[in-house]
VMD Tcl script that builds the backbone (N, CA, C; Angstrom):
set m [mol new atoms 306]
animate dup $m
set s [atomselect $m all]
$s set {name element resname resid chain x y z} {
  {N N UNK 1 A 0.855 -1.123 -0.056}
  {CA C UNK 1 A -0.010 -0.051 -0.096}
  {C C UNK 1 A 0.893 1.244 0.034}
  {N N UNK 2 A 0.351 2.327 -0.590}
  {CA C UNK 2 A 1.248 3.608 -0.542}
  {C C UNK 2 A 1.371 4.165 0.891}
  {N N UNK 3 A 2.403 4.893 1.227}
  {CA C UNK 3 A 2.797 5.440 2.640}
  {C C UNK 3 A 1.654 6.391 3.081}
  {N N UNK 4 A 0.964 6.949 2.099}
  {CA C UNK 4 A -0.044 7.806 2.768}
  {C C UNK 4 A -1.384 7.198 3.021}
  {N N UNK 5 A -1.481 5.963 2.919}
  {CA C UNK 5 A -2.698 5.111 3.240}
  {C C UNK 5 A -2.621 4.070 4.263}
  {N N UNK 6 A -1.379 3.987 5.117}
  {CA C UNK 6 A -1.168 3.222 6.014}
  {C C UNK 6 A -2.126 3.332 7.164}
  {N N UNK 7 A -3.031 2.085 7.545}
  {CA C UNK 7 A -3.918 2.164 8.719}
  {C C UNK 7 A -3.231 2.300 10.020}
  {N N UNK 8 A -3.786 2.562 10.978}
  {CA C UNK 8 A -3.324 2.808 12.278}
  {C C UNK 8 A -2.939 1.426 12.768}
  {N N UNK 9 A -2.042 1.164 13.591}
  {CA C UNK 9 A -1.398 0.122 14.287}
  {C C UNK 9 A -2.377 -0.522 15.126}
  {N N UNK 10 A -2.719 -1.765 14.894}
  {CA C UNK 10 A -3.565 -2.497 16.026}
  {C C UNK 10 A -2.903 -3.984 16.095}
  {N N UNK 11 A -3.239 -4.475 17.302}
  {CA C UNK 11 A -2.352 -5.606 17.612}
  {C C UNK 11 A -2.544 -6.807 16.665}
  {N N UNK 12 A -1.617 -7.663 16.207}
  {CA C UNK 12 A -1.415 -8.712 15.591}
  {C C UNK 12 A -1.688 -8.471 14.004}
  {N N UNK 13 A -1.105 -7.341 13.667}
  {CA C UNK 13 A -1.351 -6.882 12.338}
  {C C UNK 13 A 0.076 -6.952 11.458}
  {N N UNK 14 A 0.035 -6.908 10.199}
  {CA C UNK 14 A 1.130 -6.803 9.193}
  {C C UNK 14 A 0.684 -5.754 8.278}
  {N N UNK 15 A 1.840 -5.105 7.799}
  {CA C UNK 15 A 1.594 -3.936 6.619}
  {C C UNK 15 A 2.954 -4.107 5.819}
  {N N UNK 16 A 2.856 -4.041 4.753}
  {CA C UNK 16 A 3.903 -3.934 3.572}
  {C C UNK 16 A 3.488 -2.465 2.908}
  {N N UNK 17 A 4.333 -1.396 2.952}
  {CA C UNK 17 A 4.112 -0.231 2.541}
  {C C UNK 17 A 5.210 0.248 1.489}
  {N N UNK 18 A 4.827 0.998 0.532}
  {CA C UNK 18 A 5.766 1.689 -0.541}
  {C C UNK 18 A 6.029 3.045 0.059}
  {N N UNK 19 A 7.115 3.470 0.065}
  {CA C UNK 19 A 7.534 4.907 0.513}
  {C C UNK 19 A 7.055 5.858 -0.445}
  {N N UNK 20 A 6.574 5.563 -1.644}
  {CA C UNK 20 A 6.022 6.715 -2.253}
  {C C UNK 20 A 4.419 6.783 -1.944}
  {N N UNK 21 A 3.784 7.893 -2.303}
  {CA C UNK 21 A 2.404 7.916 -1.842}
  {C C UNK 21 A 1.653 7.387 -3.276}
  {N N UNK 22 A 0.215 7.686 -3.143}
  {CA C UNK 22 A -0.551 7.056 -4.292}
  {C C UNK 22 A -0.843 8.182 -5.194}
  {N N UNK 23 A -0.083 9.272 -5.212}
  {CA C UNK 23 A -0.448 10.437 -6.206}
  {C C UNK 23 A -0.158 9.957 -7.572}
  {N N UNK 24 A -1.134 10.460 -8.478}
  {CA C UNK 24 A -0.975 9.981 -9.838}
  {C C UNK 24 A 0.376 10.184 -10.346}
  {N N UNK 25 A 0.848 9.107 -11.208}
  {CA C UNK 25 A 2.322 9.088 -11.755}
  {C C UNK 25 A 3.244 8.514 -10.868}
  {N N UNK 26 A 3.131 8.203 -9.687}
  {CA C UNK 26 A 4.292 7.731 -8.753}
  {C C UNK 26 A 4.212 6.179 -9.014}
  {N N UNK 27 A 5.337 5.672 -9.530}
  {CA C UNK 27 A 5.334 4.262 -9.837}
  {C C UNK 27 A 5.897 3.554 -8.680}
  {N N UNK 28 A 6.222 4.173 -7.459}
  {CA C UNK 28 A 6.561 3.419 -6.421}
  {C C UNK 28 A 8.026 3.517 -6.233}
  {N N UNK 29 A 8.737 3.231 -5.088}
  {CA C UNK 29 A 10.004 3.344 -4.946}
  {C C UNK 29 A 10.606 2.083 -4.185}
  {N N UNK 30 A 10.459 2.142 -3.095}
  {CA C UNK 30 A 11.139 1.038 -2.010}
  {C C UNK 30 A 10.063 0.687 -1.047}
  {N N UNK 31 A 10.019 -0.618 -0.629}
  {CA C UNK 31 A 9.053 -1.232 0.206}
  {C C UNK 31 A 9.692 -1.558 1.558}
  {N N UNK 32 A 8.899 -1.239 2.658}
  {CA C UNK 32 A 9.217 -1.413 4.119}
  {C C UNK 32 A 7.957 -2.202 4.564}
  {N N UNK 33 A 8.164 -2.772 5.774}
  {CA C UNK 33 A 7.090 -3.478 6.472}
  {C C UNK 33 A 6.939 -3.239 8.011}
  {N N UNK 34 A 5.617 -3.415 8.468}
  {CA C UNK 34 A 5.438 -3.051 9.896}
  {C C UNK 34 A 4.873 -4.416 10.447}
  {N N UNK 35 A 5.296 -4.746 11.488}
  {CA C UNK 35 A 4.609 -5.767 12.451}
  {C C UNK 35 A 4.197 -5.203 13.646}
  {N N UNK 36 A 2.960 -5.628 14.103}
  {CA C UNK 36 A 2.533 -5.125 15.321}
  {C C UNK 36 A 2.072 -6.505 16.062}
  {N N UNK 37 A 2.842 -6.782 17.185}
  {CA C UNK 37 A 2.524 -8.119 17.958}
  {C C UNK 37 A 1.196 -7.951 18.705}
  {N N UNK 38 A 0.964 -8.971 19.079}
  {CA C UNK 38 A -0.393 -9.191 19.971}
  {C C UNK 38 A -0.493 -8.233 21.292}
  {N N UNK 39 A 0.731 -8.029 21.691}
  {CA C UNK 39 A 0.643 -7.099 22.968}
  {C C UNK 39 A 1.019 -5.605 22.534}
  {N N UNK 40 A 0.775 -5.158 21.164}
  {CA C UNK 40 A 0.823 -4.025 20.660}
  {C C UNK 40 A 2.211 -3.433 20.492}
  {N N UNK 41 A 3.400 -4.186 20.675}
  {CA C UNK 41 A 4.642 -3.876 20.427}
  {C C UNK 41 A 4.671 -3.624 18.908}
  {N N UNK 42 A 5.343 -2.533 18.320}
  {CA C UNK 42 A 5.254 -2.201 16.969}
  {C C UNK 42 A 6.612 -1.898 16.418}
  {N N UNK 43 A 7.155 -2.532 15.415}
  {CA C UNK 43 A 8.326 -2.100 14.779}
  {C C UNK 43 A 8.154 -2.223 13.082}
  {N N UNK 44 A 9.059 -1.377 12.443}
  {CA C UNK 44 A 9.088 -1.377 11.019}
  {C C UNK 44 A 10.485 -2.025 10.639}
  {N N UNK 45 A 10.541 -2.722 9.472}
  {CA C UNK 45 A 11.790 -3.246 8.921}
  {C C UNK 45 A 12.018 -2.601 7.438}
  {N N UNK 46 A 13.114 -2.374 7.304}
  {CA C UNK 46 A 13.481 -1.709 6.076}
  {C C UNK 46 A 14.813 -2.735 5.512}
  {N N UNK 47 A 14.660 -3.340 4.521}
  {CA C UNK 47 A 15.718 -4.353 4.033}
  {C C UNK 47 A 16.834 -3.659 3.621}
  {N N UNK 48 A 16.807 -2.461 3.328}
  {CA C UNK 48 A 18.131 -1.640 2.965}
  {C C UNK 48 A 18.892 -1.480 4.179}
  {N N UNK 49 A 18.343 -1.472 5.451}
  {CA C UNK 49 A 18.913 -0.994 6.560}
  {C C UNK 49 A 19.363 0.451 6.583}
  {N N UNK 50 A 20.554 0.592 7.069}
  {CA C UNK 50 A 21.018 1.999 7.252}
  {C C UNK 50 A 20.985 2.677 5.823}
  {N N UNK 51 A 21.544 1.871 4.785}
  {CA C UNK 51 A 21.554 2.632 3.317}
  {C C UNK 51 A 20.257 2.929 2.919}
  {N N UNK 52 A 19.109 2.684 3.510}
  {CA C UNK 52 A 17.825 3.270 3.190}
  {C C UNK 52 A 17.273 4.548 3.991}
  {N N UNK 53 A 18.199 4.964 4.916}
  {CA C UNK 53 A 17.766 6.052 5.830}
  {C C UNK 53 A 17.249 7.192 5.046}
  {N N UNK 54 A 18.052 7.742 3.905}
  {CA C UNK 54 A 17.676 8.908 3.366}
  {C C UNK 54 A 16.517 8.827 2.545}
  {N N UNK 55 A 16.218 7.639 1.811}
  {CA C UNK 55 A 14.826 7.534 1.280}
  {C C UNK 55 A 13.510 7.331 2.080}
  {N N UNK 56 A 13.799 7.147 3.318}
  {CA C UNK 56 A 12.654 6.930 4.252}
  {C C UNK 56 A 12.515 8.122 5.367}
  {N N UNK 57 A 13.413 9.095 5.081}
  {CA C UNK 57 A 13.213 10.306 5.855}
  {C C UNK 57 A 11.816 10.907 6.132}
  {N N UNK 58 A 11.294 10.987 4.926}
  {CA C UNK 58 A 9.632 11.569 5.004}
  {C C UNK 58 A 8.718 10.767 5.621}
  {N N UNK 59 A 9.154 9.488 5.827}
  {CA C UNK 59 A 8.158 8.335 6.203}
  {C C UNK 59 A 8.290 8.271 7.775}
  {N N UNK 60 A 9.371 8.835 8.256}
  {CA C UNK 60 A 9.631 8.733 9.780}
  {C C UNK 60 A 8.626 9.033 10.705}
  {N N UNK 61 A 7.570 9.644 10.264}
  {CA C UNK 61 A 6.416 10.067 11.030}
  {C C UNK 61 A 5.461 8.956 11.523}
  {N N UNK 62 A 5.719 7.931 10.635}
  {CA C UNK 62 A 4.769 6.616 10.779}
  {C C UNK 62 A 5.667 5.677 11.852}
  {N N UNK 63 A 6.866 5.973 12.149}
  {CA C UNK 63 A 7.616 4.821 12.700}
  {C C UNK 63 A 8.065 5.172 14.219}
  {N N UNK 64 A 7.884 4.383 15.022}
  {CA C UNK 64 A 8.290 4.591 16.560}
  {C C UNK 64 A 9.529 3.714 16.601}
  {N N UNK 65 A 9.828 2.635 15.967}
  {CA C UNK 65 A 10.893 1.836 16.250}
  {C C UNK 65 A 11.243 0.923 14.722}
  {N N UNK 66 A 12.502 0.960 14.574}
  {CA C UNK 66 A 12.920 0.041 13.327}
  {C C UNK 66 A 13.703 -1.091 13.867}
  {N N UNK 67 A 13.746 -2.151 13.039}
  {CA C UNK 67 A 14.381 -3.262 13.319}
  {C C UNK 67 A 15.930 -2.857 13.222}
  {N N UNK 68 A 16.762 -3.887 13.539}
  {CA C UNK 68 A 18.134 -3.680 13.415}
  {C C UNK 68 A 18.399 -3.071 12.143}
  {N N UNK 69 A 19.389 -2.264 11.935}
  {CA C UNK 69 A 19.586 -1.345 10.767}
  {C C UNK 69 A 20.750 -1.995 9.803}
  {N N UNK 70 A 21.001 -3.224 10.084}
  {CA C UNK 70 A 21.981 -3.851 9.158}
  {C C UNK 70 A 21.170 -4.218 7.955}
  {N N UNK 71 A 21.809 -4.331 6.732}
  {CA C UNK 71 A 21.226 -4.477 5.341}
  {C C UNK 71 A 21.093 -5.801 5.017}
  {N N UNK 72 A 19.980 -6.359 4.482}
  {CA C UNK 72 A 19.803 -7.565 4.085}
  {C C UNK 72 A 19.828 -7.458 2.569}
  {N N UNK 73 A 19.701 -6.262 1.925}
  {CA C UNK 73 A 19.501 -6.007 0.521}
  {C C UNK 73 A 20.618 -4.992 0.083}
  {N N UNK 74 A 21.190 -5.391 -0.920}
  {CA C UNK 74 A 22.055 -4.462 -1.562}
  {C C UNK 74 A 21.299 -3.139 -2.245}
  {N N UNK 75 A 21.678 -1.976 -2.310}
  {CA C UNK 75 A 21.004 -0.922 -2.777}
  {C C UNK 75 A 20.782 -1.074 -4.304}
  {N N UNK 76 A 21.424 -1.996 -5.076}
  {CA C UNK 76 A 21.079 -2.185 -6.493}
  {C C UNK 76 A 20.015 -3.167 -6.708}
  {N N UNK 77 A 19.835 -4.081 -5.772}
  {CA C UNK 77 A 18.738 -5.083 -5.721}
  {C C UNK 77 A 17.243 -4.358 -5.711}
  {N N UNK 78 A 16.404 -5.093 -6.364}
  {CA C UNK 78 A 15.114 -4.599 -6.551}
  {C C UNK 78 A 14.043 -5.533 -5.885}
  {N N UNK 79 A 14.449 -6.405 -4.893}
  {CA C UNK 79 A 13.600 -7.366 -4.168}
  {C C UNK 79 A 13.199 -6.926 -2.845}
  {N N UNK 80 A 12.938 -5.788 -2.468}
  {CA C UNK 80 A 12.673 -5.316 -1.140}
  {C C UNK 80 A 11.250 -5.787 -0.766}
  {N N UNK 81 A 10.267 -5.922 -1.751}
  {CA C UNK 81 A 9.042 -6.471 -1.460}
  {C C UNK 81 A 9.004 -7.791 -0.884}
  {N N UNK 82 A 9.899 -8.713 -1.523}
  {CA C UNK 82 A 9.979 -10.153 -1.230}
  {C C UNK 82 A 10.759 -10.169 0.080}
  {N N UNK 83 A 11.562 -9.217 0.378}
  {CA C UNK 83 A 12.283 -9.375 1.583}
  {C C UNK 83 A 11.403 -8.867 2.838}
  {N N UNK 84 A 10.542 -8.046 2.487}
  {CA C UNK 84 A 9.482 -7.672 3.555}
  {C C UNK 84 A 8.569 -8.788 3.893}
  {N N UNK 85 A 8.215 -9.469 2.793}
  {CA C UNK 85 A 7.263 -10.685 3.106}
  {C C UNK 85 A 8.092 -11.768 3.958}
  {N N UNK 86 A 9.342 -11.941 3.562}
  {CA C UNK 86 A 10.092 -12.953 4.492}
  {C C UNK 86 A 10.154 -12.500 5.823}
  {N N UNK 87 A 10.512 -11.138 6.048}
  {CA C UNK 87 A 10.516 -10.501 7.503}
  {C C UNK 87 A 9.415 -10.801 8.087}
  {N N UNK 88 A 8.235 -10.639 7.541}
  {CA C UNK 88 A 6.837 -10.684 8.306}
  {C C UNK 88 A 6.563 -12.215 8.515}
  {N N UNK 89 A 7.315 -13.020 7.790}
  {CA C UNK 89 A 7.103 -14.541 7.974}
  {C C UNK 89 A 7.959 -14.852 9.267}
  {N N UNK 90 A 9.065 -14.230 9.478}
  {CA C UNK 90 A 9.778 -14.343 10.561}
  {C C UNK 90 A 9.153 -13.913 12.052}
  {N N UNK 91 A 8.418 -12.832 11.624}
  {CA C UNK 91 A 7.703 -12.237 12.776}
  {C C UNK 91 A 6.490 -13.113 13.134}
  {N N UNK 92 A 5.832 -13.592 12.252}
  {CA C UNK 92 A 4.602 -14.451 12.546}
  {C C UNK 92 A 5.151 -15.759 13.106}
  {N N UNK 93 A 6.044 -16.332 12.604}
  {CA C UNK 93 A 6.529 -17.563 13.118}
  {C C UNK 93 A 7.415 -17.615 14.501}
  {N N UNK 94 A 8.165 -16.565 14.556}
  {CA C UNK 94 A 9.070 -16.380 15.738}
  {C C UNK 94 A 8.935 -15.304 16.642}
  {N N UNK 95 A 7.990 -14.454 16.308}
  {CA C UNK 95 A 7.705 -13.237 17.366}
  {C C UNK 95 A 8.240 -11.948 17.128}
  {N N UNK 96 A 8.122 -11.076 17.826}
  {CA C UNK 96 A 8.507 -9.682 17.832}
  {C C UNK 96 A 10.050 -9.612 17.989}
  {N N UNK 97 A 10.450 -10.458 19.046}
  {CA C UNK 97 A 12.056 -10.340 19.414}
  {C C UNK 97 A 12.878 -10.741 18.254}
  {N N UNK 98 A 12.326 -11.770 17.586}
  {CA C UNK 98 A 13.163 -12.222 16.294}
  {C C UNK 98 A 13.074 -11.109 15.209}
  {N N UNK 99 A 11.959 -10.640 14.980}
  {CA C UNK 99 A 11.710 -9.728 13.909}
  {C C UNK 99 A 12.690 -8.427 14.273}
  {N N UNK 100 A 12.865 -8.049 15.496}
  {CA C UNK 100 A 13.667 -6.939 15.855}
  {C C UNK 100 A 15.186 -7.136 15.564}
  {N N UNK 101 A 15.565 -8.405 15.428}
  {CA C UNK 101 A 16.886 -8.704 15.065}
  {C C UNK 101 A 17.162 -8.697 13.683}
  {N N UNK 102 A 16.317 -8.591 12.887}
  {CA C UNK 102 A 16.629 -8.522 11.307}
  {C C UNK 102 A 17.109 -7.392 10.973}
}
mol reanalyze $m
mol bondsrecalc $m
mol representation Tube
mol addrep $m
């Protein structure tokens, strides 16, 4: 979903969001994901890690916590959506503690 349509965090939910908005002509840019645990603990994951900081600057208003800032994705790769899906599988199967280590 586009970054300007992210629903409010509610327990036990997942979101994959594109850092672009849904304005006409925006093709999308980079995908990040959010996991909210059953207890309400919420974190976002960026597969680019620290290398993605600049492009997610405008997005920071939605974030209270990021997962570990090491990169799982090289900046020239274009598989951030798939990596977000894999990260959310870790969250679902292993819990928030494991998600935060990604």
